[in-house]
Each structure stands twice: as C-alpha cells, then as structure tokens.
C-alpha positions as a Markdown table, in Angstrom:
| # | Residue | x | y | z |
|---|---|---|---|---|
| 1 | Unk | -2.3 | -44.2 | -52.0 |
| 2 | Unk | -5.9 | -43.3 | -52.2 |
| 3 | Unk | -6.8 | -45.9 | -49.5 |
| 4 | Unk | -4.2 | -44.5 | -47.2 |
| 5 | Unk | -5.4 | -40.9 | -47.7 |
| 6 | Unk | -9.0 | -42.0 | -47.0 |
| 7 | Unk | -7.9 | -43.9 | -43.9 |
| 8 | Unk | -6.0 | -40.9 | -42.5 |
| 9 | Unk | -8.9 | -38.5 | -43.3 |
| 10 | Unk | -11.3 | -40.8 | -41.5 |
| 11 | Unk | -9.0 | -41.0 | -38.5 |
| 12 | Unk | -8.9 | -37.2 | -38.3 |
| 13 | Unk | -12.6 | -36.8 | -38.5 |
| 14 | Unk | -13.5 | -39.3 | -35.7 |
| 15 | Unk | -13.7 | -37.3 | -32.4 |
| 16 | Unk | -11.5 | -38.5 | -29.6 |
| 17 | Unk | -14.6 | -38.8 | -27.3 |
| 18 | Unk | -16.0 | -41.6 | -29.5 |
| 19 | Unk | -13.0 | -43.8 | -28.9 |
| 20 | Unk | -13.9 | -46.0 | -25.9 |
| 21 | Unk | -11.5 | -45.6 | -22.9 |
| 22 | Unk | -10.6 | -49.0 | -21.3 |
| 23 | Unk | -11.5 | -49.5 | -17.7 |
| 24 | Unk | -14.5 | -48.4 | -15.6 |
| 25 | Unk | -16.2 | -45.0 | -15.5 |
| 26 | Unk | -16.8 | -43.7 | -12.0 |
| 27 | Unk | -18.8 | -40.4 | -11.4 |
| 28 | Unk | -18.6 | -38.9 | -7.9 |
| 29 | Unk | -20.9 | -36.1 | -7.0 |
| 30 | Unk | -21.4 | -33.9 | -3.9 |
| 31 | Unk | -25.1 | -33.6 | -3.0 |
| 32 | Unk | -26.9 | -32.7 | 0.2 |
| 33 | Unk | -28.5 | -30.1 | 2.2 |
| 34 | Unk | -26.2 | -27.1 | 2.8 |
| 35 | Unk | -28.4 | -26.0 | 5.8 |
| 36 | Unk | -27.7 | -29.2 | 7.7 |
| 37 | Unk | -23.9 | -29.1 | 7.2 |
| 38 | Unk | -22.3 | -29.4 | 10.7 |
| 39 | Unk | -25.6 | -30.0 | 12.4 |
| 40 | Unk | -25.8 | -32.8 | 14.9 |
| 41 | Unk | -27.1 | -36.1 | 13.6 |
| 42 | Unk | -27.3 | -34.8 | 10.0 |
| 43 | Unk | -27.0 | -37.8 | 7.7 |
| 44 | Unk | -27.5 | -36.0 | 4.4 |
| 45 | Unk | -25.5 | -32.7 | 4.6 |
| 46 | Unk | -23.6 | -31.2 | 1.8 |
| 47 | Unk | -20.0 | -32.4 | 1.5 |
| 48 | Unk | -17.0 | -30.1 | 1.0 |
| 49 | Unk | -13.7 | -32.0 | 1.2 |
| 50 | Unk | -11.2 | -34.5 | -0.2 |
| 51 | Unk | -11.8 | -37.7 | -2.1 |
| 52 | Unk | -9.5 | -40.7 | -2.1 |
| 53 | Unk | -9.1 | -43.9 | -4.1 |
| 54 | Unk | -7.3 | -46.2 | -1.6 |
| 55 | Unk | -4.4 | -44.1 | -0.2 |
| 56 | Unk | -4.2 | -41.9 | -3.3 |
| 57 | Unk | -5.8 | -38.5 | -3.2 |
| 58 | Unk | -8.2 | -37.7 | -6.1 |
| 59 | Unk | -8.9 | -34.1 | -5.3 |
| 60 | Unk | -11.2 | -31.7 | -3.6 |
| 61 | Unk | -15.0 | -31.6 | -4.3 |
| 62 | Unk | -17.6 | -29.1 | -3.2 |
| 63 | Unk | -21.4 | -29.2 | -3.1 |
| 64 | Unk | -23.3 | -29.3 | -6.4 |
| 65 | Unk | -20.2 | -30.5 | -8.3 |
| 66 | Unk | -19.1 | -33.8 | -9.9 |
| 67 | Unk | -16.2 | -35.5 | -11.5 |
| 68 | Unk | -15.9 | -38.5 | -13.7 |
| 69 | Unk | -12.9 | -40.8 | -13.6 |
| 70 | Unk | -11.7 | -43.6 | -15.8 |
| 71 | Unk | -10.1 | -46.2 | -13.6 |
| 72 | Unk | -8.7 | -49.7 | -14.1 |
| 73 | Unk | -11.0 | -52.6 | -13.3 |
| 74 | Unk | -10.5 | -54.4 | -10.0 |
| 75 | Unk | -10.9 | -53.6 | -6.3 |
| 76 | Unk | -11.0 | -49.9 | -5.2 |
| 77 | Unk | -11.7 | -48.3 | -1.8 |
| 78 | Unk | -13.2 | -44.8 | -2.2 |
| 79 | Unk | -13.3 | -42.5 | 0.8 |
| 80 | Unk | -14.1 | -38.9 | 1.7 |
| 81 | Unk | -12.4 | -36.7 | 4.3 |
| 82 | Unk | -13.3 | -33.2 | 5.5 |
| 83 | Unk | -9.6 | -32.5 | 5.8 |
| 84 | Unk | -6.6 | -33.3 | 3.6 |
| 85 | Unk | -5.8 | -36.3 | 5.9 |
| 86 | Unk | -6.9 | -39.8 | 4.7 |
| 87 | Unk | -10.2 | -40.7 | 6.4 |
| 88 | Unk | -10.8 | -43.6 | 8.7 |
| 89 | Unk | -11.7 | -47.0 | 7.3 |
| 90 | Unk | -15.3 | -46.6 | 8.5 |
| 91 | Unk | -15.9 | -44.0 | 5.8 |
| 92 | Unk | -14.9 | -46.1 | 2.8 |
| 93 | Unk | -16.9 | -47.5 | 0.0 |
| 94 | Unk | -15.3 | -50.7 | -1.5 |
| 95 | Unk | -16.1 | -51.6 | -5.1 |
| 96 | Unk | -14.8 | -54.2 | -7.5 |
| 97 | Unk | -14.9 | -52.2 | -10.7 |
| 98 | Unk | -15.8 | -54.2 | -13.9 |
| 99 | Unk | -14.3 | -53.4 | -17.3 |
| 100 | Unk | -16.8 | -51.1 | -19.1 |
| 101 | Unk | -18.8 | -50.6 | -15.9 |
| 102 | Unk | -20.4 | -47.2 | -15.0 |
| 103 | Unk | -20.7 | -46.3 | -11.4 |
| 104 | Unk | -22.2 | -43.3 | -9.6 |
| 105 | Unk | -21.2 | -42.4 | -6.1 |
| 106 | Unk | -22.9 | -39.8 | -4.0 |
| 107 | Unk | -20.8 | -38.1 | -1.3 |
| 108 | Unk | -22.4 | -36.4 | 1.7 |
| 109 | Unk | -21.4 | -35.3 | 5.2 |
| 110 | Unk | -22.6 | -37.3 | 8.1 |
| 111 | Unk | -22.5 | -35.8 | 11.6 |
| 112 | Unk | -22.8 | -37.4 | 15.0 |
| 113 | Unk | -21.4 | -34.7 | 17.3 |
| 114 | Unk | -22.6 | -31.4 | 18.7 |
| 115 | Unk | -23.2 | -28.4 | 16.3 |
| 116 | Unk | -20.0 | -27.9 | 14.2 |
| 117 | Unk | -18.0 | -30.0 | 16.7 |
| 118 | Unk | -17.3 | -33.6 | 16.7 |
| 119 | Unk | -17.8 | -36.6 | 14.6 |
| 120 | Unk | -18.4 | -35.3 | 11.1 |
| 121 | Unk | -17.2 | -37.5 | 8.3 |
| 122 | Unk | -17.7 | -38.1 | 4.6 |
| 123 | Unk | -20.2 | -40.8 | 3.6 |
| 124 | Unk | -20.3 | -42.4 | 0.2 |
| 125 | Unk | -23.2 | -44.2 | -1.3 |
| 126 | Unk | -23.4 | -46.2 | -4.6 |
| 127 | Unk | -26.5 | -45.0 | -6.4 |
| 128 | Unk | -28.1 | -45.7 | -9.8 |
| 129 | Unk | -27.5 | -43.4 | -12.7 |
| 130 | Unk | -31.1 | -42.3 | -12.6 |
| 131 | Unk | -30.8 | -41.2 | -8.9 |
| 132 | Unk | -27.5 | -39.4 | -9.6 |
| 133 | Unk | -29.1 | -37.5 | -12.4 |
| 134 | Unk | -32.1 | -36.6 | -10.4 |
| 135 | Unk | -30.1 | -35.4 | -7.3 |
| 136 | Unk | -27.4 | -33.6 | -9.3 |
| 137 | Unk | -29.4 | -32.2 | -12.2 |
| 138 | Unk | -27.7 | -28.8 | -11.8 |
| 139 | Unk | -24.3 | -30.0 | -10.7 |
| 140 | Unk | -21.2 | -28.4 | -12.3 |
| 141 | Unk | -18.0 | -30.2 | -13.2 |
| 142 | Unk | -15.2 | -29.9 | -10.7 |
| 143 | Unk | -12.5 | -27.4 | -11.6 |
| 144 | Unk | -9.5 | -29.3 | -12.9 |
| 145 | Unk | -7.3 | -27.3 | -10.5 |
| 146 | Unk | -9.0 | -29.1 | -7.6 |
| 147 | Unk | -7.9 | -32.5 | -8.9 |
| 148 | Unk | -4.4 | -33.6 | -7.8 |
| 149 | Unk | -1.9 | -33.6 | -10.6 |
| 150 | Unk | -1.4 | -37.4 | -10.6 |
| 151 | Unk | -5.1 | -38.0 | -11.2 |
| 152 | Unk | -5.9 | -35.3 | -13.8 |
| 153 | Unk | -5.3 | -37.7 | -16.7 |
| 154 | Unk | -7.9 | -40.1 | -15.3 |
| 155 | Unk | -10.6 | -37.3 | -15.2 |
| 156 | Unk | -13.0 | -37.0 | -18.1 |
| 157 | Unk | -13.6 | -33.4 | -19.0 |
| 158 | Unk | -17.4 | -32.9 | -19.3 |
| 159 | Unk | -20.0 | -30.2 | -18.8 |
| 160 | Unk | -22.5 | -32.7 | -17.5 |
| 161 | Unk | -22.7 | -36.1 | -15.9 |
| 162 | Unk | -22.4 | -39.1 | -18.2 |
| 163 | Unk | -25.8 | -40.3 | -19.6 |
| 164 | Unk | -27.7 | -43.3 | -18.4 |
| 165 | Unk | -27.7 | -46.3 | -20.7 |
C-alpha cells in the first residue's frame, strides 16, 4: 500500500510538460519587415495570413507571432496563404518530419507585382533554432482562437519559443 501511495504521489508531482510528446515539434513564426509588406519585389515582408499542413488549415498567424505544433513523423507539406484559400503548390515547404525532431519555419510575404496589387504569396523557409530565436526574440504566442478547432490539440501552449538544444 505504501508503494502504491508513493507511486501515485510521484505521478501527481511530475508536471505534464516534462512528459515527452511523441512526434515532431514544429515551430512556425512570422517575421519580416512590416514597411515592405505589399511593396513590389519585397522578399522579406511581414506575413499576415493562413497556414496549412497539406490541405488542412492550421490557423491564422500575424507578424511577430509564433506557434509550436506536435505533429506525427513523416511527410508534410506546409504552406502559407494571404487569404483563407489554400495556396498554390509553388508556396509550399515539404519536410519529412523525424520522430523527436525539432523544426523552425519562418513565414514571410514575397511580392512580385505592383504596389499592393499582384503576385503576393507566403514564403516558408526552414531555419536553424538559433536563427529563429534571433529573428523572433520578441515574438508572442499566437492566440489559440486563431488556430482552427481541429488543430488546437496539436498546438503546444507556450509563452516563448522552444529552446535550442
């Protein structure tokens, strides 16, 4: 009986965050220059729009925000759209997520048209943890209300981006 009590007490003391979640950890953050958003030939403008994993919507992200997802290992095609419509294939980032892997994805707006008209699209870049932390040092977590209902259980609630290992 004493062993059972000790075991139950130990289980209650261990915080849930210390229990590893299976799968891969993917942090997506919006970074870029707000002044160049919508400007012609801007490749590093701030992104404000929708994120996707394959055909599934993840949610809405705005500049200086991030979200961290726990996703199953295997192939994933992330994309970003300025509207709620799924983006074209030329704005996708394909990754084969490994079990226990940590990934950091920067999303920015890329523009090829005239000022605020024409070929703007989301662009995703896989970056190192160090670059993500440098670029998004003051980023805030995305409001859970901006994540689609079906994906909320995959989002890790956090006040800051995951640490580098």
